[in-house]
N, C-alpha and C positions, 0 to 999 in steps of 0.2 A: 835476707837476702832467704830463698825459701830453700828449707832443709828438713828433709820427711824419711822414713822410715824406706830402706829399700832405692837410694837417691842413686845411686851409682847402674844399678840393673837397669831403671829406668828411664835413666835420664837421655840417653841418646833417641828411641823411640819417641819422646814427649816431644823434644826440638824437632825432629824430622814433622814430627805431624803440624807443631805449631806454624813452622815454615809453609809451609801451604798454606796457611791464613796471611801470613804477614809478619807475624808474631814472632819477633828475635829472644825470647826466654821467659821462662815463668815468673819473673817477675813481673815482668810488663804485661802478665796477667792479672794478675791482681792492679795495676795501675790502669787498664783499661776496664776493671770492677768500680772499683773508687771513683773513675770517673763519670761512668754511666749511675754510679749512685746505688751500687747492690752492694750487700757482703756475702758474698758465697761461704766463704771461711766459717761464719758466725752460724749461718742458718744451719751449716751440716756439725757445728760441736751443741750445737741447741737440741738438735733432733736426738743423738746419740752420743752424749757428754761425754762414754768410755769410747768411741771413735780413736782412729791413729789421725797423726799429721797429714798422711798422705794421702787420706779420705778428703779432708778441710783443701787441701792443693788440688786435686782432683776434679772438686767441684768448682775450683775459680779458673780452673783450665779449661773445663769445660762450659762453664758461664760466657769465657774471653771469647771462647770459639763461638759460641750463639748469636754473640754480639758482632763480632767481626761477620757473619754470615748474613748478617741483619734482620735478625730474627724478631719478630716484634709480636707474635702469636705462640702461648705459653707451648702448646703444642709441639709447635716445628723447634721451640727452644730446650725442649725435652730431647726430640731427636739430636738437638747436635752436641747438647751436652754429655750425652754416651760415646759420641766423638773424644770427647776428652777422657773419658772415663776407660775408653777401649786403648788410647793409650798412652794406660797407666799398668796394659796386663802386662806382666813380664814374659817375656820373649821365652816361647818354649811348654809356656803354664798351662795348665786345664785351662785358666779365666779364657787367656789368648785364645786357645784352641776353640772352647765354643763362644767367643765373642760375645762373652757376658756384660761388658761394657756397653755394646750396641744393644744389645739387650734390655740393659735396663733405662736405656734411651727412649727405645721404642717402647717400653711398657709403658714408661710415665706419657709420652706423647698418646698412647691408649685412651689413658684413664683421665686425658682433658680434652679429649674430642667429644662429642656429641653421641656417638654412637654406643658408648659405653654406658651403662645406664646403674650397674652395681658391683663394686669390686672387690673382693671377699680375702681375709686372709686365714686360710686353712691349716689349723694348727693341729697337733700331736695334746696340744692344751692349750687354753689360751695363755698369750706369752706375754712380758713386759714388750720382748721385741716389738711384736704384731702391734700393740698399743704403740708404740713411739712412732711406727711408719705410720698408723692410722691418724694418729693428733696429729701430724702434719700435714695428711690429706686432706683432713678434714677442714682444717681452720687454713687451709691455703685452696683447693682445688676449684672451688666452688666461686672465689670471685673471678676467676674469667668463663666459668662454664655458665650457658642459658638455662641449661634443665642440671639442676644438681645430681653431683654422684652419690650414690650410696654407700657408703661403707659399713662391711659387715665383719666380725671374727664370728668364726665357725669351727669350736676344736672341741676335746673331749672333756666330760665332766661339766656338771651346773655348777654342782662349788667355784672350782677354778673360774667357771664365765661370771659369774655372780664377786669375787673378788676383785678380779680385773676392771671389772665395770665399778663395781665402788671405788675403787682406788683411782680408777680414770677419769670417771665421772662419766660414763659413759652409759647407755641405757642396757640395762638389762630383760633379755627376753628368757621367760619360761615356758616352754614349750611342754607338750605331748603329743610323743607318738603312735599310732593305730598298727599295730605290724599288718594286722587285716590287709588294711584300705593302705598302708604305704602311705598316710599322708601325716602329715604335722600340726599340730593344734595348737595357738597361742593363747597360752594361759593366762598372760599378765603381761606386762610392761614395767618396768623401772627405769626409770632415769634418776641417776645420780648428781644432774649439775644443770645448770641453765645454759643454754649457748649451744655452740658447734661441736664442743666433745658428745653431748647429748645426743647427737645425730648418726654418732656411731654406735650401730647396736652389738649388743654380743650374746652369741649362744651357746649353750652347752650340751653337747650331744653324750646320749648313752649307749650310741651304736653306728655302725657304720651306715646303713639305711636310714637312722634319723638325720643324719649331717648329709647325709641325699637328697633329702626330703625339705631341708632348710635351705640347700643350694636351687632346689626345685621354686620355694616359696617365692624365696627373694628374686628370682630370677637373674642369676648370677651371671655377667657376660664375662669377667677377666676373675680368675684368684692367683694366689701366689701359695705354694705350699709351705710351713715347718719343714724343720729338717730333722734335726735329731730326738725327738721326745715321740713315742708310739707310730713310727711312722709306718712300719707294716699294720699296723692294728686299725691304724683313723683314716689320716691325712692324704695320704695315696690310697687305698682304696674307695675312699670319697672322690677323691678326682678324677679318678678312671673309671665309677661307675657313672657318675652323672655325667664325662662326657661321651659315654656309649647311651647314654638317654637322650644328651643334647643330638646325638648325628640322626636317632630315631626318631626324631621329632623334629627336625630344622629350627633347633636353638644355636644362634650362634653361642661359641665359648672357646676363649683362649685361656689355655692352662702354664701355666709356670711353674716347673718345679725347681723351686730353692733348694739348695744346699746337696746335699752328695758331695763328691768329689775325683776318687777313683778308691774307695772305700778306705780311706785314709783315715777315718774317724775309729775308734773304738766302741762302738756303741751294739749292746750285744745283738739286736738284729743283725747288723755287719758283720761282726767274728761270726755267727751260727750262720753266713751265709757260705762261709768257706772260703778258702785263700785264693781261687782260680777266680772267683767274684768281684764286681765291682763294687760291693757292698751292696746292701740290700736296699737300705735307702737310693742308692743311684740307680739302680736296672731298673726299680717303679716308675724312680722320675724318667726314666730314656721310655716309658712305656707308655704314659699317657701325656709327656711335656709337649707343647707347643714349641715350647724353648727351656731350657736348662739350666742356672745359674752354679755355681760352685761354691763350694763351702756353706755355713753352718747359715741359719737363719736370723744369728742373733749377737753370733762372738766373733765379735771383730778378729783376732787371731788368727780363726780358722778360714775366714773371708783371705785373707791376706796370707797364708798358706798355699792359697790355689793360687794366688798371684795376679789376682783384682785388687784390692785397696782394704786398709784395716775398719772396715764401717761393715753390719749384719747385713743381711740381703732385705729384708722388712724394714728397717730404719731406712736403708737407701732407696726405698722406694717412693718414701715422706722426702729423701732429700731432695731426690728428681726433681717433683714435683711444686717442692716449695721454691725453688731456685729459679726454674723455670716460669712460676706464676709473677717472683720477683721482678725477673727480666721483662714478662708482658707491662707489668705495671707501671717499672721504670720506664718503657716506652711511649705511655700515652701525654 
């Protein structure tokens, strides 16, 4: 029987959603997935091992809805998964108010459509959470795309980028920024594995202008910001400045602001913004984000606090893509 964190607060909303698709219980969702030959529970668990039970069940519900809707394309399945995620948002919470569940589904759909060429995890430093999301996307998205999706990490600090690349088997890209021309030059590329993981390029920036130049170099079409580290010093300024350049130059760019919540984090940047503020992380995200998520990019408990599910926002991007791809492959 399905049991997970916050069950009592979520049950009525989930069951009402399932009823619309002719599903009678949360347990029936697992039966539908089993009969279809997919295991969203396991996919989610593998993506972020520290995620909560409710995250595994949320994707099971989302996948069952996608199957019931007759989705055979991964991009359509991702959007349907978002319906399931939204049903897990606690009534009255930040996550429900921002429709973060639907937002995650739509982001997954965007990454699986041919229009998006490059997706960027834009972080205050290179993080393991971004790596968890990137790995799952790299291993799955291009199974169903005609034109491969390029996935990059762009964060503050070259040493951190090198270490994350080495640990996860990504390709470390060493760059040098010219402040006079505002262009970035690639000095070298060092892959730390063979295969799909090496397709993920990891950049370390020394400054906001270099971060923006990397976004321009890679022609980033969609990005998601990290949350708690250096939000006012790097990732939000990079996203906002790059967005302004895109608008001035007719480039399509969709910016997702991960994190924030209503100033509930004790990050120094948030605290310094004062009690009347939403928290500086949140405020900056509101200024550039086409969509704004809630809670940490990495910490399951903080995303749960915001009323979504217990999984980091960055790993969730990988979860959505992986489950959606599994649905398309099982339909063939």
